[in-house]
One Martini backbone bead per residue (centre of mass of N, CA, C, O) as a GRO file, in nm:
protein
  223
    1MET     BB    1  -0.120  -1.060  -0.783
    2TYR     BB    2  -0.424  -0.854  -0.786
    3ILE     BB    3  -0.431  -0.504  -0.880
    4VAL     BB    4  -0.631  -0.218  -0.810
    5ILE     BB    5  -0.613   0.116  -0.954
    6VAL     BB    6  -0.708   0.445  -0.861
    7GLY     BB    7  -0.522   0.640  -1.031
    8GLY     BB    8  -0.271   0.783  -1.277
    9GLY     BB    9  -0.074   0.940  -1.141
   10LYS     BB   10   0.210   0.953  -0.981
   11VAL     BB   11   0.124   0.748  -0.761
   12GLY     BB   12  -0.009   0.533  -0.941
   13GLU     BB   13   0.228   0.481  -1.126
   14TYR     BB   14   0.433   0.400  -0.917
   15LEU     BB   15   0.280   0.156  -0.801
   16ALA     BB   16   0.252   0.004  -1.065
   17THR     BB   17   0.550  -0.030  -1.120
   18VAL     BB   18   0.631  -0.185  -0.868
   19LEU     BB   19   0.425  -0.422  -0.898
   20LEU     BB   20   0.525  -0.513  -1.179
   21GLN     BB   21   0.826  -0.566  -1.094
   22SER     BB   22   0.710  -0.797  -0.884
   23GLY     BB   23   0.486  -0.970  -1.075
   24ASN     BB   24   0.225  -0.837  -1.098
   25ASP     BB   25  -0.112  -0.764  -1.145
   26VAL     BB   26  -0.247  -0.463  -1.322
   27ALA     BB   27  -0.502  -0.218  -1.264
   28VAL     BB   28  -0.601   0.097  -1.424
   29ILE     BB   29  -0.802   0.380  -1.321
   30ASP     BB   30  -0.896   0.662  -1.543
   31GLU     BB   31  -1.073   0.963  -1.643
   32ASN     BB   32  -0.820   1.041  -1.811
   33LEU     BB   33  -0.734   0.993  -2.130
   34GLN     BB   34  -0.438   1.078  -2.141
   35THR     BB   35  -0.346   0.907  -1.901
   36ALA     BB   36  -0.436   0.633  -2.012
   37ASP     BB   37  -0.264   0.643  -2.269
   38ARG     BB   38   0.011   0.672  -2.131
   39LEU     BB   39   0.003   0.408  -1.959
   40SER     BB   40  -0.037   0.208  -2.208
   41VAL     BB   41   0.277   0.273  -2.284
   42THR     BB   42   0.469   0.285  -2.014
   43LEU     BB   43   0.393   0.030  -1.910
   44GLN     BB   44   0.520  -0.282  -1.763
   45GLY     BB   45   0.357  -0.586  -1.822
   46ARG     BB   46   0.072  -0.705  -1.644
   47TYR     BB   47  -0.177  -0.498  -1.783
   48LEU     BB   48  -0.457  -0.259  -1.721
   49VAL     BB   49  -0.637   0.006  -1.889
   50ILE     BB   50  -0.892   0.233  -1.766
   51HIS     BB   51  -1.144   0.443  -1.895
   52GLY     BB   52  -1.269   0.594  -1.593
   53ASP     BB   53  -1.472   0.575  -1.310
   54GLY     BB   54  -1.379   0.452  -0.995
   55CYS     BB   55  -1.685   0.506  -0.868
   56ASP     BB   56  -1.769   0.290  -1.079
   57SER     BB   57  -1.864  -0.035  -1.092
   58LYS     BB   58  -1.824  -0.087  -1.391
   59TYR     BB   59  -1.514  -0.020  -1.404
   60GLN     BB   60  -1.427  -0.213  -1.192
   61GLU     BB   61  -1.526  -0.465  -1.344
   62ASP     BB   62  -1.348  -0.418  -1.598
   63ALA     BB   63  -1.077  -0.448  -1.404
   64GLY     BB   64  -1.129  -0.713  -1.218
   65ILE     BB   65  -1.233  -0.693  -0.912
   66ARG     BB   66  -1.325  -0.998  -0.843
   67LYS     BB   67  -0.991  -1.081  -0.846
   68ALA     BB   68  -0.895  -0.904  -0.626
   69ASP     BB   69  -0.663  -0.850  -0.357
   70ILE     BB   70  -0.618  -0.536  -0.422
   71PHE     BB   71  -0.713  -0.196  -0.334
   72VAL     BB   72  -0.629   0.134  -0.481
   73ALA     BB   73  -0.650   0.479  -0.385
   74THR     BB   74  -0.484   0.779  -0.564
   75THR     BB   75  -0.625   1.028  -0.565
   76GLY     BB   76  -0.683   1.388  -0.499
   77GLN     BB   77  -0.965   1.271  -0.375
   78ASP     BB   78  -1.107   1.170  -0.089
   79ASP     BB   79  -1.400   1.104  -0.176
   80ASP     BB   80  -1.320   0.912  -0.406
   81ASN     BB   81  -1.155   0.713  -0.236
   82LEU     BB   82  -1.384   0.630  -0.048
   83VAL     BB   83  -1.593   0.530  -0.251
   84SER     BB   84  -1.422   0.322  -0.406
   85CYS     BB   85  -1.356   0.150  -0.151
   86GLU     BB   86  -1.648   0.085  -0.069
   87ILE     BB   87  -1.716  -0.071  -0.325
   88ALA     BB   88  -1.488  -0.282  -0.313
   89GLN     BB   89  -1.567  -0.385  -0.019
   90ARG     BB   90  -1.900  -0.417  -0.037
   91VAL     BB   91  -1.953  -0.530  -0.331
   92PHE     BB   92  -1.663  -0.707  -0.395
   93ASN     BB   93  -1.489  -0.813  -0.149
   94VAL     BB   94  -1.219  -0.693  -0.099
   95PRO     BB   95  -0.974  -0.777   0.130
   96ARG     BB   96  -0.797  -0.505   0.039
   97CYS     BB   97  -0.797  -0.153   0.134
   98ILE     BB   98  -0.637   0.142  -0.005
   99ALA     BB   99  -0.572   0.492   0.086
  100ARG     BB  100  -0.538   0.807  -0.017
  101VAL     BB  101  -0.471   1.088   0.204
  102ASN     BB  102  -0.466   1.437   0.172
  103SER     BB  103  -0.615   1.483   0.450
  104PRO     BB  104  -0.546   1.417   0.778
  105LYS     BB  105  -0.840   1.474   0.891
  106ASN     BB  106  -0.954   1.202   0.726
  107LEU     BB  107  -0.841   0.941   0.856
  108ARG     BB  108  -1.072   0.863   1.058
  109ILE     BB  109  -1.287   0.791   0.845
  110PHE     BB  110  -1.140   0.552   0.714
  111ARG     BB  111  -1.100   0.382   0.973
  112GLU     BB  112  -1.401   0.348   1.054
  113VAL     BB  113  -1.442   0.174   0.766
  114GLY     BB  114  -1.175  -0.012   0.720
  115ILE     BB  115  -0.949   0.170   0.581
  116GLU     BB  116  -0.657   0.188   0.459
  117CYS     BB  117  -0.415   0.461   0.528
  118VAL     BB  118  -0.243   0.744   0.363
  119SER     BB  119  -0.068   1.038   0.398
  120SER     BB  120   0.049   1.200   0.124
  121THR     BB  121   0.156   1.477   0.238
  122THR     BB  122   0.379   1.305   0.434
  123LEU     BB  123   0.480   1.045   0.232
  124ILE     BB  124   0.456   0.966  -0.074
  125ALA     BB  125   0.650   1.174  -0.199
  126ASN     BB  126   0.898   1.053  -0.046
  127LEU     BB  127   0.888   0.774  -0.170
  128ILE     BB  128   0.940   0.866  -0.452
  129GLU     BB  129   1.210   1.014  -0.413
  130GLU     BB  130   1.353   0.755  -0.275
  131GLU     BB  131   1.270   0.477  -0.392
  132ALA     BB  132   1.226   0.253  -0.165
  133LEU     BB  133   1.052   0.026  -0.345
  134LEU     BB  134   1.283  -0.008  -0.595
  135GLY     BB  135   1.557  -0.140  -0.443
  136SER     BB  136   1.703  -0.009  -0.237
  137VAL     BB  137   1.946  -0.103  -0.019
  138SER     BB  138   1.891   0.159   0.167
  139ILE     BB  139   1.691   0.252   0.440
  140ALA     BB  140   1.588   0.470   0.630
  141SER     BB  141   1.521   0.437   0.960
  142SER     BB  142   1.390   0.739   0.944
  143LEU     BB  143   1.086   0.924   0.827
  144SER     BB  144   0.983   1.250   0.916
  145HIS     BB  145   0.648   1.400   0.856
  146GLY     BB  146   0.473   1.525   1.067
  147ASN     BB  147   0.238   1.259   1.153
  148VAL     BB  148   0.441   1.070   0.987
  149MET     BB  149   0.617   0.751   0.981
  150LEU     BB  150   0.915   0.598   0.855
  151SER     BB  151   1.010   0.266   0.951
  152GLU     BB  152   1.285   0.046   1.043
  153ILE     BB  153   1.222  -0.292   1.151
  154ALA     BB  154   1.359  -0.542   1.318
  155VAL     BB  155   1.351  -0.887   1.325
  156PRO     BB  156   1.349  -1.096   1.572
  157ARG     BB  157   1.365  -1.336   1.772
  158MET     BB  158   1.111  -1.565   1.832
  159LYS     BB  159   0.894  -1.687   2.092
  160TYR     BB  160   0.576  -1.736   1.945
  161HIS     BB  161   0.725  -1.811   1.676
  162SER     BB  162   0.844  -1.940   1.389
  163ASN     BB  163   1.159  -1.892   1.259
  164ASP     BB  164   1.132  -2.084   1.002
  165GLU     BB  165   0.824  -1.993   0.903
  166GLY     BB  166   0.737  -1.740   1.012
  167ILE     BB  167   0.550  -1.423   0.956
  168ALA     BB  168   0.275  -1.274   0.871
  169VAL     BB  169   0.183  -0.954   0.835
  170GLU     BB  170  -0.126  -0.999   0.925
  171ASP     BB  171  -0.024  -1.136   1.221
  172ILE     BB  172   0.053  -0.854   1.312
  173PRO     BB  173  -0.046  -0.658   1.600
  174LEU     BB  174  -0.117  -0.371   1.500
  175PRO     BB  175  -0.192  -0.065   1.547
  176GLN     BB  176  -0.379   0.179   1.493
  177GLY     BB  177  -0.208   0.364   1.241
  178SER     BB  178  -0.072   0.103   1.101
  179LEU     BB  179   0.170  -0.031   0.849
  180ILE     BB  180   0.303  -0.259   0.621
  181ALA     BB  181   0.471  -0.177   0.319
  182ALA     BB  182   0.747  -0.339   0.359
  183VAL     BB  183   1.027  -0.567   0.275
  184SER     BB  184   1.359  -0.638   0.402
  185THR     BB  185   1.609  -0.822   0.267
  186PRO     BB  186   1.921  -0.925   0.185
  187ASP     BB  187   1.809  -0.929  -0.142
  188ASP     BB  188   1.540  -0.746  -0.092
  189VAL     BB  189   1.254  -0.534  -0.193
  190MET     BB  190   0.909  -0.552  -0.084
  191VAL     BB  191   0.587  -0.551  -0.111
  192ALA     BB  192   0.333  -0.571   0.110
  193VAL     BB  193   0.138  -0.865   0.134
  194PRO     BB  194  -0.067  -1.107   0.167
  195GLY     BB  195   0.173  -1.354   0.288
  196THR     BB  196   0.401  -1.208   0.378
  197LEU     BB  197   0.713  -1.295   0.509
  198LEU     BB  198   0.876  -1.294   0.830
  199TYR     BB  199   1.220  -1.289   0.943
  200PRO     BB  200   1.484  -1.310   1.102
  201GLY     BB  201   1.650  -1.003   0.990
  202ASP     BB  202   1.435  -0.864   0.887
  203LYS     BB  203   1.269  -0.564   0.747
  204ALA     BB  204   1.023  -0.342   0.843
  205ILE     BB  205   0.824  -0.114   0.666
  206VAL     BB  206   0.672   0.141   0.853
  207VAL     BB  207   0.353   0.297   0.879
  208ALA     BB  208   0.309   0.576   1.122
  209ASP     BB  209   0.210   0.734   1.366
  210SER     BB  210   0.424   0.905   1.562
  211ASP     BB  211   0.275   0.828   1.849
  212ILE     BB  212   0.312   0.483   1.784
  213VAL     BB  213   0.598   0.372   1.723
  214ASP     BB  214   0.675   0.243   1.997
  215GLU     BB  215   0.438   0.037   1.988
  216VAL     BB  216   0.535  -0.107   1.738
  217ARG     BB  217   0.811  -0.200   1.845
  218MET     BB  218   0.691  -0.373   2.077
  219VAL     BB  219   0.553  -0.584   1.903
  220PHE     BB  220   0.818  -0.708   1.787
  221LYS     BB  221   0.937  -0.788   2.071
  222THR     BB  222   0.664  -0.995   2.124
  223LEU     BB  223   0.675  -1.245   1.902
   0.00000   0.00000   0.00000
């Protein structure tokens, strides 16, 4: 997979590190020269660091946005994250755009324009602290802070899908306000991307608004 990340702060660097360790190709855009220089030295794997404004289509194009499978905006400014995702989605037709949302009250705006979003104030910092996606053997069954919950949901034997062929994460009809962030198998924990398959016995690490977690669990029971 080729992933473009706008924002090279703690969140962006963390995501880049996880994705590179999983064997993906990553490009990071940051307008702070010192941050860009630091990332160009500290990251390991197949990566590209661009010094520039992620809200400028020129720098997105320099980062290889036309071949990107996923675009992620992780800056500390919601308006920058919204604009950069809109450009990636509408100008360059990136199939999946995900944004860090610093103010939970802005979640609705991102969802209305079709951008997947996570409220960093209630979740991302905890993901960093727990290093949940860096391969820890056991992930807490649920981690709730504020209005967002991180839940580990076991995939049951499926009635309407092939248990041998599995089901792709994008084919699971999750309600609005939820997404599968990672998949835990008996051997590994991996970031969920389009095409990632789930099989009975796997565990989906789901990010969801706390008031719809039960609805998400019911979706898995009816696969």
